[in-house]
N, CA, C, O and the ligand as a Tripos MOL2 file, in Angstrom:
@<TRIPOS>MOLECULE
protein
  289   287    73     0     0
PROTEIN
NO_CHARGES

@<TRIPOS>ATOM
      1 N           0.8340   -1.2100    0.0000 N.3       1 MET1
      2 CA          0.0000    0.0000    0.0000 C.3       1 MET1
      3 C           0.8660    1.2560    0.0000 C.2       1 MET1
      4 O           1.8650    1.3450    0.7130 O.2       1 MET1
      5 N           0.4730    2.1830   -0.7840 N.am      2 GLU2
      6 CA          1.2340    3.4150   -0.8730 C.3       2 GLU2
      7 C           0.7310    4.4010    0.1720 C.2       2 GLU2
      8 O          -0.4660    4.6510    0.3130 O.2       2 GLU2
      9 N           1.6850    4.9390    0.8840 N.am      3 GLN3
     10 CA          1.3100    5.9160    1.8880 C.3       3 GLN3
     11 C           1.7650    7.2950    1.4490 C.2       3 GLN3
     12 O           2.9430    7.5190    1.1680 O.2       3 GLN3
     13 N           0.8240    8.2030    1.3950 N.am      4 LYS4
     14 CA          1.1880    9.5350    0.9330 C.3       4 LYS4
     15 C           1.4850   10.4230    2.1150 C.2       4 LYS4
     16 O           0.6460   10.6510    2.9860 O.2       4 LYS4
     17 N           2.6870   10.9090    2.1190 N.am      5 ASN5
     18 CA          3.0760   11.8230    3.1740 C.3       5 ASN5
     19 C           3.0540   13.2550    2.6650 C.2       5 ASN5
     20 O           3.3570   13.5330    1.5050 O.2       5 ASN5
     21 N           2.6910   14.1420    3.5590 N.am      6 LEU6
     22 CA          2.6930   15.5540    3.2090 C.3       6 LEU6
     23 C           3.8020   16.2660    3.9730 C.2       6 LEU6
     24 O           4.2700   15.8060    5.0140 O.2       6 LEU6
     25 N           4.1920   17.3720    3.4320 N.am      7 CYS7
     26 CA          5.2270   18.1780    4.0670 C.3       7 CYS7
     27 C           4.7960   18.5650    5.4860 C.2       7 CYS7
     28 O           3.6540   18.9580    5.7250 O.2       7 CYS7
     29 N           5.7350   18.4410    6.4040 N.am      8 ASP8
     30 CA          5.4050   18.6960    7.8040 C.3       8 ASP8
     31 C           5.5760   20.1460    8.2350 C.2       8 ASP8
     32 O           5.3920   20.4770    9.4060 O.2       8 ASP8
     33 N           5.9240   20.9950    7.3010 N.am      9 VAL9
     34 CA          6.0000   22.4050    7.6420 C.3       9 VAL9
     35 C           4.5840   22.9550    7.7190 C.2       9 VAL9
     36 O           3.7710   22.7380    6.8210 O.2       9 VAL9
     37 N           4.3060   23.6580    8.7870 N.am     10 GLU10
     38 CA          2.9530   24.1300    9.0250 C.3      10 GLU10
     39 C           2.4660   25.0160    7.8900 C.2      10 GLU10
     40 O           3.1610   25.9430    7.4740 O.2      10 GLU10
     41 N           1.2950   24.7350    7.4030 N.am     11 GLY11
     42 CA          0.6850   25.5550    6.3730 C.3      11 GLY11
     43 C           1.1910   25.2610    4.9740 C.2      11 GLY11
     44 O           0.8140   25.9560    4.0300 O.2      11 GLY11
     45 N           2.0330   24.2530    4.8150 N.am     12 CYS12
     46 CA          2.5690   23.9470    3.4870 C.3      12 CYS12
     47 C           1.6450   22.9740    2.7540 C.2      12 CYS12
     48 O           0.9700   23.3600    1.7990 O.2      12 CYS12
     49 N           1.6150   21.7360    3.1880 N.am     13 GLY13
     50 CA          0.6770   20.7820    2.6120 C.3      13 GLY13
     51 C           1.0680   20.2070    1.2610 C.2      13 GLY13
     52 O           0.2710   19.4960    0.6480 O.2      13 GLY13
     53 N           2.2610   20.4900    0.7840 N.am     14 ASN14
     54 CA          2.7320   19.8750   -0.4570 C.3      14 ASN14
     55 C           3.1160   18.4310   -0.2070 C.2      14 ASN14
     56 O           3.4320   18.0540    0.9210 O.2      14 ASN14
     57 N           3.0900   17.6220   -1.2540 N.am     15 PRO15
     58 CA          3.5230   16.2320   -1.0830 C.3      15 PRO15
     59 C           4.9880   16.1710   -0.6780 C.2      15 PRO15
     60 O           5.8160   16.9350   -1.1720 O.2      15 PRO15
     61 N           5.2910   15.2580    0.2200 N.am     16 ALA16
     62 CA          6.6490   15.1700    0.7430 C.3      16 ALA16
     63 C           7.5870   14.5450   -0.2760 C.2      16 ALA16
     64 O           7.2310   13.5890   -0.9640 O.2      16 ALA16
     65 N           8.7770   15.0920   -0.3600 N.am     17 ALA17
     66 CA          9.7920   14.5530   -1.2590 C.3      17 ALA17
     67 C          10.8390   13.7610   -0.4920 C.2      17 ALA17
     68 O          11.3840   12.7780   -0.9940 O.2      17 ALA17
     69 N          11.1070   14.1910    0.7010 N.am     18 ARG18
     70 CA         12.1270   13.5200    1.5140 C.3      18 ARG18
     71 C          11.6510   13.4140    2.9500 C.2      18 ARG18
     72 O          10.7370   14.1140    3.3860 O.2      18 ARG18
     73 N          12.3050   12.5120    3.6690 N.am     19 SER19
     74 CA         12.0350   12.4670    5.0900 C.3      19 SER19
     75 C          13.3500   12.4610    5.8580 C.2      19 SER19
     76 O          14.3570   11.9170    5.4040 O.2      19 SER19
     77 N          13.3120   13.0660    7.0050 N.am     20 PHE20
     78 CA         14.4800   13.1540    7.8640 C.3      20 PHE20
     79 C          14.0980   12.6780    9.2470 C.2      20 PHE20
     80 O          12.9210   12.5250    9.5750 O.2      20 PHE20
     81 N          15.1170   12.4510   10.0460 N.am     21 SER21
     82 CA         14.8030   12.1850   11.4410 C.3      21 SER21
     83 C          14.4700   13.5170   12.1000 C.2      21 SER21
     84 O          15.0170   14.5630   11.7520 O.2      21 SER21
     85 N          13.5790   13.4460   13.0380 N.am     22 GLN22
     86 CA         13.1220   14.6360   13.7550 C.3      22 GLN22
     87 C          14.3130   15.3920   14.3470 C.2      22 GLN22
     88 O          14.3980   16.6190   14.2820 O.2      22 GLN22
     89 N          15.2190   14.6190   14.9190 N.am     23 GLU23
     90 CA         16.3910   15.1770   15.5770 C.3      23 GLU23
     91 C          17.2070   16.0430   14.6230 C.2      23 GLU23
     92 O          17.6660   17.1360   14.9550 O.2      23 GLU23
     93 N          17.3590   15.4970   13.4270 N.am     24 GLU24
     94 CA         18.2070   16.1330   12.4300 C.3      24 GLU24
     95 C          17.6200   17.4590   11.9530 C.2      24 GLU24
     96 O          18.3480   18.4230   11.7170 O.2      24 GLU24
     97 N          16.3210   17.4920   11.8170 N.am     25 VAL25
     98 CA         15.6860   18.6190   11.1560 C.3      25 VAL25
     99 C          15.1690   19.6850   12.1180 C.2      25 VAL25
    100 O          15.1290   20.8680   11.7780 O.2      25 VAL25
    101 N          14.7790   19.2720   13.3030 N.am     26 ALA26
    102 CA         14.1390   20.2030   14.2370 C.3      26 ALA26
    103 C          14.9860   21.4570   14.4560 C.2      26 ALA26
    104 O          14.4810   22.5790   14.4180 O.2      26 ALA26
    105 N          16.2550   21.2490   14.6800 N.am     27 LYS27
    106 CA         17.1520   22.3740   14.9420 C.3      27 LYS27
    107 C          17.2450   23.2850   13.7290 C.2      27 LYS27
    108 O          17.1510   24.5080   13.8350 O.2      27 LYS27
    109 N          17.4320   22.6580   12.5740 N.am     28 LEU28
    110 CA         17.5710   23.4230   11.3340 C.3      28 LEU28
    111 C          16.2940   24.1900   11.0270 C.2      28 LEU28
    112 O          16.3310   25.3510   10.6190 O.2      28 LEU28
    113 N          15.1700   23.5270   11.2300 N.am     29 ALA29
    114 CA         13.8910   24.1510   10.9150 C.3      29 ALA29
    115 C          13.6570   25.3840   11.7730 C.2      29 ALA29
    116 O          13.1830   26.4110   11.2860 O.2      29 ALA29
    117 N          13.9860   25.2770   13.0310 N.am     30 SER30
    118 CA         13.7490   26.4290   13.9000 C.3      30 SER30
    119 C          14.7050   27.5600   13.5370 C.2      30 SER30
    120 O          14.3690   28.7360   13.6750 O.2      30 SER30
    121 N          15.8800   27.2010   13.0800 N.am     31 LYS31
    122 CA         16.8340   28.2080   12.6440 C.3      31 LYS31
    123 C          16.3230   28.9350   11.4080 C.2      31 LYS31
    124 O          16.5190   30.1400   11.2460 O.2      31 LYS31
    125 N          15.6670   28.1760   10.5460 N.am     32 LEU32
    126 CA         15.1440   28.7360    9.3030 C.3      32 LEU32
    127 C          13.7900   29.4010    9.5100 C.2      32 LEU32
    128 O          13.2640   30.0430    8.6000 O.2      32 LEU32
    129 N          13.2270   29.2490   10.7020 N.am     33 GLY33
    130 CA         11.9190   29.8230   10.9690 C.3      33 GLY33
    131 C          10.7920   29.0320   10.3610 C.2      33 GLY33
    132 O           9.7330   29.5830   10.0620 O.2      33 GLY33
    133 N          11.0070   27.7430   10.1740 N.am     34 LEU34
    134 CA          9.9510   26.8820    9.6340 C.3      34 LEU34
    135 C           9.2800   26.1320   10.7710 C.2      34 LEU34
    136 O           9.9140   25.3170   11.4420 O.2      34 LEU34
    137 N           7.9990   26.4020   10.9900 N.am     35 PRO35
    138 CA          7.2950   25.6920   12.0520 C.3      35 PRO35
    139 C           6.9180   24.2790   11.6160 C.2      35 PRO35
    140 O           6.2280   24.0960   10.6130 O.2      35 PRO35
    141 N           7.3650   23.2980   12.3600 N.am     36 LEU36
    142 CA          7.0330   21.9100   12.0350 C.3      36 LEU36
    143 C           5.8310   21.4700   12.8420 C.2      36 LEU36
    144 O           5.7250   21.7570   14.0340 O.2      36 LEU36
    145 N           4.9280   20.7710   12.1760 N.am     37 GLN37
    146 CA          3.7420   20.3210   12.9000 C.3      37 GLN37
    147 C           3.8470   18.8550   13.2950 C.2      37 GLN37
    148 O           2.9580   18.3090   13.9470 O.2      37 GLN37
    149 N           4.9440   18.2290   12.8930 N.am     38 SER38
    150 CA          5.0990   16.8070   13.1880 C.3      38 SER38
    151 C           5.6740   16.5970   14.5790 C.2      38 SER38
    152 O           6.5750   17.3160   15.0130 O.2      38 SER38
    153 N           5.1420   15.6090   15.2610 N.am     39 SER39
    154 CA          5.7200   15.2680   16.5520 C.3      39 SER39
    155 C           6.2520   13.8450   16.5110 C.2      39 SER39
    156 O           6.6620   13.2930   17.5320 O.2      39 SER39
    157 N           6.2410   13.2650   15.3350 N.am     40 GLY40
    158 CA          6.7320   11.9030   15.1760 C.3      40 GLY40
    159 C           8.2420   11.8500   15.0630 C.2      40 GLY40
    160 O           8.9390   12.8500   15.2370 O.2      40 GLY40
    161 N           8.7250   10.6570   14.7670 N.am     41 LYS41
    162 CA         10.1680   10.4750   14.6800 C.3      41 LYS41
    163 C          10.7150   10.9200   13.3320 C.2      41 LYS41
    164 O          11.8790   11.3010   13.2010 O.2      41 LYS41
    165 N           9.8280   10.8590   12.3200 N.am     42 ARG42
    166 CA         10.2490   11.2710   10.9910 C.3      42 ARG42
    167 C           9.5990   12.5910   10.6200 C.2      42 ARG42
    168 O           8.4300   12.8320   10.9210 O.2      42 ARG42
    169 N          10.3650   13.4290    9.9710 N.am     43 VAL43
    170 CA          9.8350   14.6890    9.4680 C.3      43 VAL43
    171 C           9.8610   14.6360    7.9530 C.2      43 VAL43
    172 O          10.8900   14.3350    7.3470 O.2      43 VAL43
    173 N           8.7340   14.9280    7.3530 N.am     44 HIS44
    174 CA          8.6570   14.8890    5.8990 C.3      44 HIS44
    175 C           8.6880   16.3020    5.3380 C.2      44 HIS44
    176 O           8.0460   17.2160    5.8560 O.2      44 HIS44
    177 N           9.4490   16.4530    4.2720 N.am     45 LEU45
    178 CA          9.5740   17.7740    3.6710 C.3      45 LEU45
    179 C           9.3110   17.7080    2.1720 C.2      45 LEU45
    180 O           9.7020   16.7510    1.5040 O.2      45 LEU45
    181 N           8.6500   18.7250    1.6580 N.am     46 CYS46
    182 CA          8.4520   18.8170    0.2190 C.3      46 CYS46
    183 C           9.7490   19.2870   -0.4310 C.2      46 CYS46
    184 O          10.7080   19.6370    0.2550 O.2      46 CYS46
    185 N           9.7640   19.2890   -1.7320 N.am     47 GLU47
    186 CA         10.9890   19.6450   -2.4620 C.3      47 GLU47
    187 C          11.4950   21.0300   -2.0620 C.2      47 GLU47
    188 O          12.6900   21.2300   -1.8440 O.2      47 GLU47
    189 N          10.5870   21.9570   -1.9700 N.am     48 LYS48
    190 CA         10.9530   23.3420   -1.6900 C.3      48 LYS48
    191 C          11.6120   23.4690   -0.3080 C.2      48 LYS48
    192 O          12.6780   24.0670   -0.1610 O.2      48 LYS48
    193 N          10.9560   22.8960    0.6840 N.am     49 HIS49
    194 CA         11.4830   23.0130    2.0400 C.3      49 HIS49
    195 C          12.7190   22.1480    2.2270 C.2      49 HIS49
    196 O          13.6130   22.4680    3.0100 O.2      49 HIS49
    197 N          12.7480   21.0550    1.4970 N.am     50 TYR50
    198 CA         13.9270   20.1890    1.5530 C.3      50 TYR50
    199 C          15.1510   20.9580    1.0900 C.2      50 TYR50
    200 O          16.2260   20.8490    1.6780 O.2      50 TYR50
    201 N          14.9780   21.7310    0.0360 N.am     51 LYS51
    202 CA         16.0990   22.5140   -0.4880 C.3      51 LYS51
    203 C          16.5890   23.5230    0.5400 C.2      51 LYS51
    204 O          17.7910   23.7160    0.7170 O.2      51 LYS51
    205 N          15.6490   24.1550    1.2050 N.am     52 GLN52
    206 CA         16.0230   25.1240    2.2370 C.3      52 GLN52
    207 C          16.8150   24.4680    3.3510 C.2      52 GLN52
    208 O          17.8420   24.9770    3.7990 O.2      52 GLN52
    209 N          16.3140   23.3330    3.7810 N.am     53 VAL53
    210 CA         16.9550   22.6320    4.8920 C.3      53 VAL53
    211 C          18.3250   22.1100    4.4680 C.2      53 VAL53
    212 O          19.2940   22.1660    5.2250 O.2      53 VAL53
    213 N          18.3780   21.6050    3.2450 N.am     54 LYS54
    214 CA         19.6250   21.0430    2.7370 C.3      54 LYS54
    215 C          20.7140   22.1160    2.6940 C.2      54 LYS54
    216 O          21.8680   21.8770    3.0480 O.2      54 LYS54
    217 N          20.3150   23.2790    2.2570 N.am     55 LYS55
    218 CA         21.2490   24.4050    2.1860 C.3      55 LYS55
    219 C          21.8350   24.6930    3.5640 C.2      55 LYS55
    220 O          23.0430   24.8570    3.7340 O.2      55 LYS55
    221 N          20.9310   24.7470    4.5390 N.am     56 GLU56
    222 CA         21.3500   25.0520    5.8970 C.3      56 GLU56
    223 C          22.2330   23.9240    6.4470 C.2      56 GLU56
    224 O          23.2050   24.1630    7.1640 O.2      56 GLU56
    225 N          21.8710   22.7150    6.0950 N.am     57 LEU57
    226 CA         22.6200   21.5530    6.5520 C.3      57 LEU57
    227 C          24.0490   21.5960    6.0240 C.2      57 LEU57
    228 O          25.0050   21.3110    6.7440 O.2      57 LEU57
    229 N          24.1660   21.9550    4.7690 N.am     58 LYS58
    230 CA         25.4800   22.0730    4.1450 C.3      58 LYS58
    231 C          26.3230   23.0990    4.8630 C.2      58 LYS58
    232 O          27.4990   22.8760    5.1530 O.2      58 LYS58
    233 N          25.6990   24.2270    5.1460 N.am     59 LYS59
    234 CA         26.3900   25.3130    5.8400 C.3      59 LYS59
    235 C          26.9390   24.8160    7.1730 C.2      59 LYS59
    236 O          28.0840   25.0810    7.5400 O.2      59 LYS59
    237 N          26.0850   24.0880    7.8810 N.am     60 GLN60
    238 CA         26.4720   23.6110    9.2060 C.3      60 GLN60
    239 C          27.5900   22.5950    9.1240 C.2      60 GLN60
    240 O          28.4940   22.5770    9.9600 O.2      60 GLN60
    241 N          27.5220   21.7460    8.1040 N.am     61 LYS61
    242 CA         28.5660   20.7360    7.9560 C.3      61 LYS61
    243 C          29.9000   21.3940    7.6560 C.2      61 LYS61
    244 O          30.9510   20.9430    8.1130 O.2      61 LYS61
    245 N          29.8430   22.4490    6.8920 N.am     62 LYS62
    246 CA         31.0470   23.2030    6.5700 C.3      62 LYS62
    247 C          31.6440   23.7700    7.8550 C.2      62 LYS62
    248 O          32.8470   23.6710    8.1000 O.2      62 LYS62
    249 N          30.7840   24.3560    8.6550 N.am     63 ILE63
    250 CA         31.2380   24.9440    9.9150 C.3      63 ILE63
    251 C          31.8550   23.8780   10.8020 C.2      63 ILE63
    252 O          32.8980   24.0820   11.4240 O.2      63 ILE63
    253 N          31.1840   22.7390   10.8420 N.am     64 GLU64
    254 CA         31.6900   21.6260   11.6580 C.3      64 GLU64
    255 C          33.0690   21.2010   11.2070 C.2      64 GLU64
    256 O          33.9750   20.9870   12.0120 O.2      64 GLU64
    257 N          33.2040   21.0840    9.8940 N.am     65 LYS65
    258 CA         34.4860   20.6770    9.3260 C.3      65 LYS65
    259 C          35.5690   21.6720    9.7120 C.2      65 LYS65
    260 O          36.6750   21.2940   10.0980 O.2      65 LYS65
    261 N          35.2320   22.9350    9.6020 N.am     66 LEU66
    262 CA         36.1970   23.9650    9.9390 C.3      66 LEU66
    263 C          36.6110   23.8560   11.3940 C.2      66 LEU66
    264 O          37.7800   24.0090   11.7470 O.2      66 LEU66
    265 N          35.6240   23.5890   12.2220 N.am     67 ARG67
    266 CA         35.9060   23.4530   13.6540 C.3      67 ARG67
    267 C          36.8760   22.3130   13.9040 C.2      67 ARG67
    268 O          37.8450   22.4340   14.6530 O.2      67 ARG67
    269 N          36.5690   21.1770   13.2340 N.am     68 HIS68
    270 CA         37.4170   20.0090   13.4530 C.3      68 HIS68
    271 C          38.8130   20.2110   12.8990 C.2      68 HIS68
    272 O          39.7800   19.6010   13.3530 O.2      68 HIS68
    273 N          38.8930   21.0920   11.8970 N.am     69 GLY69
    274 CA         40.1780   21.3110   11.2640 C.3      69 GLY69
    275 C          41.0960   22.2360   12.0300 C.2      69 GLY69
    276 O          42.2890   22.3280   11.7400 O.2      69 GLY69
    277 N          40.5310   22.9200   13.0120 N.am     70 LEU70
    278 CA         41.3530   23.8560   13.7630 C.3      70 LEU70
    279 C          42.3650   23.1300   14.6490 C.2      70 LEU70
    280 O          42.0280   22.1550   15.3210 O.2      70 LEU70
    281 N          43.5720   23.6000   14.6410 N.am     71 PRO71
    282 CA         44.6530   22.8810   15.3330 C.3      71 PRO71
    283 C          44.7150   23.1500   16.8330 C.2      71 PRO71
    284 O          45.7730   23.5150   17.3450 O.2      71 PRO71
    285 N          43.6360   22.9830   17.5240 N.am     72 PHE72
    286 CA         43.7340   23.0050   18.9850 C.3      72 PHE72
    287 C          42.6500   22.1250   19.5320 C.2      72 PHE72
    288 O          42.5270   21.9810   20.7480 O.2      72 PHE72
    289 ZN          6.8020   22.1850    2.3940 Zn       73 ZN73
@<TRIPOS>BOND
     1     1     2 1
     2     2     3 1
     3     3     4 2
     4     3     5 am
     5     5     6 1
     6     6     7 1
     7     7     8 2
     8     7     9 am
     9     9    10 1
    10    10    11 1
    11    11    12 2
    12    11    13 am
    13    13    14 1
    14    14    15 1
    15    15    16 2
    16    15    17 am
    17    17    18 1
    18    18    19 1
    19    19    20 2
    20    19    21 am
    21    21    22 1
    22    22    23 1
    23    23    24 2
    24    23    25 am
    25    25    26 1
    26    26    27 1
    27    27    28 2
    28    27    29 am
    29    29    30 1
    30    30    31 1
    31    31    32 2
    32    31    33 am
    33    33    34 1
    34    34    35 1
    35    35    36 2
    36    35    37 am
    37    37    38 1
    38    38    39 1
    39    39    40 2
    40    39    41 am
    41    41    42 1
    42    42    43 1
    43    43    44 2
    44    43    45 am
    45    45    46 1
    46    46    47 1
    47    47    48 2
    48    47    49 am
    49    49    50 1
    50    50    51 1
    51    51    52 2
    52    51    53 am
    53    53    54 1
    54    54    55 1
    55    55    56 2
    56    55    57 am
    57    57    58 1
    58    58    59 1
    59    59    60 2
    60    59    61 am
    61    61    62 1
    62    62    63 1
    63    63    64 2
    64    63    65 am
    65    65    66 1
    66    66    67 1
    67    67    68 2
    68    67    69 am
    69    69    70 1
    70    70    71 1
    71    71    72 2
    72    71    73 am
    73    73    74 1
    74    74    75 1
    75    75    76 2
    76    75    77 am
    77    77    78 1
    78    78    79 1
    79    79    80 2
    80    79    81 am
    81    81    82 1
    82    82    83 1
    83    83    84 2
    84    83    85 am
    85    85    86 1
    86    86    87 1
    87    87    88 2
    88    87    89 am
    89    89    90 1
    90    90    91 1
    91    91    92 2
    92    91    93 am
    93    93    94 1
    94    94    95 1
    95    95    96 2
    96    95    97 am
    97    97    98 1
    98    98    99 1
    99    99   100 2
   100    99   101 am
   101   101   102 1
   102   102   103 1
   103   103   104 2
   104   103   105 am
   105   105   106 1
   106   106   107 1
   107   107   108 2
   108   107   109 am
   109   109   110 1
   110   110   111 1
   111   111   112 2
   112   111   113 am
   113   113   114 1
   114   114   115 1
   115   115   116 2
   116   115   117 am
   117   117   118 1
   118   118   119 1
   119   119   120 2
   120   119   121 am
   121   121   122 1
   122   122   123 1
   123   123   124 2
   124   123   125 am
   125   125   126 1
   126   126   127 1
   127   127   128 2
   128   127   129 am
   129   129   130 1
   130   130   131 1
   131   131   132 2
   132   131   133 am
   133   133   134 1
   134   134   135 1
   135   135   136 2
   136   135   137 am
   137   137   138 1
   138   138   139 1
   139   139   140 2
   140   139   141 am
   141   141   142 1
   142   142   143 1
   143   143   144 2
   144   143   145 am
   145   145   146 1
   146   146   147 1
   147   147   148 2
   148   147   149 am
   149   149   150 1
   150   150   151 1
   151   151   152 2
   152   151   153 am
   153   153   154 1
   154   154   155 1
   155   155   156 2
   156   155   157 am
   157   157   158 1
   158   158   159 1
   159   159   160 2
   160   159   161 am
   161   161   162 1
   162   162   163 1
   163   163   164 2
   164   163   165 am
   165   165   166 1
   166   166   167 1
   167   167   168 2
   168   167   169 am
   169   169   170 1
   170   170   171 1
   171   171   172 2
   172   171   173 am
   173   173   174 1
   174   174   175 1
   175   175   176 2
   176   175   177 am
   177   177   178 1
   178   178   179 1
   179   179   180 2
   180   179   181 am
   181   181   182 1
   182   182   183 1
   183   183   184 2
   184   183   185 am
   185   185   186 1
   186   186   187 1
   187   187   188 2
   188   187   189 am
   189   189   190 1
   190   190   191 1
   191   191   192 2
   192   191   193 am
   193   193   194 1
   194   194   195 1
   195   195   196 2
   196   195   197 am
   197   197   198 1
   198   198   199 1
   199   199   200 2
   200   199   201 am
   201   201   202 1
   202   202   203 1
   203   203   204 2
   204   203   205 am
   205   205   206 1
   206   206   207 1
   207   207   208 2
   208   207   209 am
   209   209   210 1
   210   210   211 1
   211   211   212 2
   212   211   213 am
   213   213   214 1
   214   214   215 1
   215   215   216 2
   216   215   217 am
   217   217   218 1
   218   218   219 1
   219   219   220 2
   220   219   221 am
   221   221   222 1
   222   222   223 1
   223   223   224 2
   224   223   225 am
   225   225   226 1
   226   226   227 1
   227   227   228 2
   228   227   229 am
   229   229   230 1
   230   230   231 1
   231   231   232 2
   232   231   233 am
   233   233   234 1
   234   234   235 1
   235   235   236 2
   236   235   237 am
   237   237   238 1
   238   238   239 1
   239   239   240 2
   240   239   241 am
   241   241   242 1
   242   242   243 1
   243   243   244 2
   244   243   245 am
   245   245   246 1
   246   246   247 1
   247   247   248 2
   248   247   249 am
   249   249   250 1
   250   250   251 1
   251   251   252 2
   252   251   253 am
   253   253   254 1
   254   254   255 1
   255   255   256 2
   256   255   257 am
   257   257   258 1
   258   258   259 1
   259   259   260 2
   260   259   261 am
   261   261   262 1
   262   262   263 1
   263   263   264 2
   264   263   265 am
   265   265   266 1
   266   266   267 1
   267   267   268 2
   268   267   269 am
   269   269   270 1
   270   270   271 1
   271   271   272 2
   272   271   273 am
   273   273   274 1
   274   274   275 1
   275   275   276 2
   276   275   277 am
   277   277   278 1
   278   278   279 1
   279   279   280 2
   280   279   281 am
   281   281   282 1
   282   282   283 1
   283   283   284 2
   284   283   285 am
   285   285   286 1
   286   286   287 1
   287   287   288 2
@<TRIPOS>SUBSTRUCTURE
     1 MET1         2 RESIDUE 1 A MET
     2 GLU2         6 RESIDUE 1 A GLU
     3 GLN3        10 RESIDUE 1 A GLN
     4 LYS4        14 RESIDUE 1 A LYS
     5 ASN5        18 RESIDUE 1 A ASN
     6 LEU6        22 RESIDUE 1 A LEU
     7 CYS7        26 RESIDUE 1 A CYS
     8 ASP8        30 RESIDUE 1 A ASP
     9 VAL9        34 RESIDUE 1 A VAL
    10 GLU10       38 RESIDUE 1 A GLU
    11 GLY11       42 RESIDUE 1 A GLY
    12 CYS12       46 RESIDUE 1 A CYS
    13 GLY13       50 RESIDUE 1 A GLY
    14 ASN14       54 RESIDUE 1 A ASN
    15 PRO15       58 RESIDUE 1 A PRO
    16 ALA16       62 RESIDUE 1 A ALA
    17 ALA17       66 RESIDUE 1 A ALA
    18 ARG18       70 RESIDUE 1 A ARG
    19 SER19       74 RESIDUE 1 A SER
    20 PHE20       78 RESIDUE 1 A PHE
    21 SER21       82 RESIDUE 1 A SER
    22 GLN22       86 RESIDUE 1 A GLN
    23 GLU23       90 RESIDUE 1 A GLU
    24 GLU24       94 RESIDUE 1 A GLU
    25 VAL25       98 RESIDUE 1 A VAL
    26 ALA26      102 RESIDUE 1 A ALA
    27 LYS27      106 RESIDUE 1 A LYS
    28 LEU28      110 RESIDUE 1 A LEU
    29 ALA29      114 RESIDUE 1 A ALA
    30 SER30      118 RESIDUE 1 A SER
    31 LYS31      122 RESIDUE 1 A LYS
    32 LEU32      126 RESIDUE 1 A LEU
    33 GLY33      130 RESIDUE 1 A GLY
    34 LEU34      134 RESIDUE 1 A LEU
    35 PRO35      138 RESIDUE 1 A PRO
    36 LEU36      142 RESIDUE 1 A LEU
    37 GLN37      146 RESIDUE 1 A GLN
    38 SER38      150 RESIDUE 1 A SER
    39 SER39      154 RESIDUE 1 A SER
    40 GLY40      158 RESIDUE 1 A GLY
    41 LYS41      162 RESIDUE 1 A LYS
    42 ARG42      166 RESIDUE 1 A ARG
    43 VAL43      170 RESIDUE 1 A VAL
    44 HIS44      174 RESIDUE 1 A HIS
    45 LEU45      178 RESIDUE 1 A LEU
    46 CYS46      182 RESIDUE 1 A CYS
    47 GLU47      186 RESIDUE 1 A GLU
    48 LYS48      190 RESIDUE 1 A LYS
    49 HIS49      194 RESIDUE 1 A HIS
    50 TYR50      198 RESIDUE 1 A TYR
    51 LYS51      202 RESIDUE 1 A LYS
    52 GLN52      206 RESIDUE 1 A GLN
    53 VAL53      210 RESIDUE 1 A VAL
    54 LYS54      214 RESIDUE 1 A LYS
    55 LYS55      218 RESIDUE 1 A LYS
    56 GLU56      222 RESIDUE 1 A GLU
    57 LEU57      226 RESIDUE 1 A LEU
    58 LYS58      230 RESIDUE 1 A LYS
    59 LYS59      234 RESIDUE 1 A LYS
    60 GLN60      238 RESIDUE 1 A GLN
    61 LYS61      242 RESIDUE 1 A LYS
    62 LYS62      246 RESIDUE 1 A LYS
    63 ILE63      250 RESIDUE 1 A ILE
    64 GLU64      254 RESIDUE 1 A GLU
    65 LYS65      258 RESIDUE 1 A LYS
    66 LEU66      262 RESIDUE 1 A LEU
    67 ARG67      266 RESIDUE 1 A ARG
    68 HIS68      270 RESIDUE 1 A HIS
    69 GLY69      274 RESIDUE 1 A GLY
    70 LEU70      278 RESIDUE 1 A LEU
    71 PRO71      282 RESIDUE 1 A PRO
    72 PHE72      286 RESIDUE 1 A PHE
    73 ZN73       289 GROUP 0 **** ****
């Protein structure tokens, strides 16, 4: 059976393109000002919101890498 998931950003309602763990996305979403209505373990995002989150995720990974690269 096919289960249709919708984007978990409040007021969006587009079909979900990706899903993330709640842990992974909650922080990013609040940083981006995206209210999530999901309280489950998985957060579903439509293409548009996924792109926003992905961008932010990349930024954070870059920062993390830089941190780890510092010689102290
Ligand atoms: Zn959305």
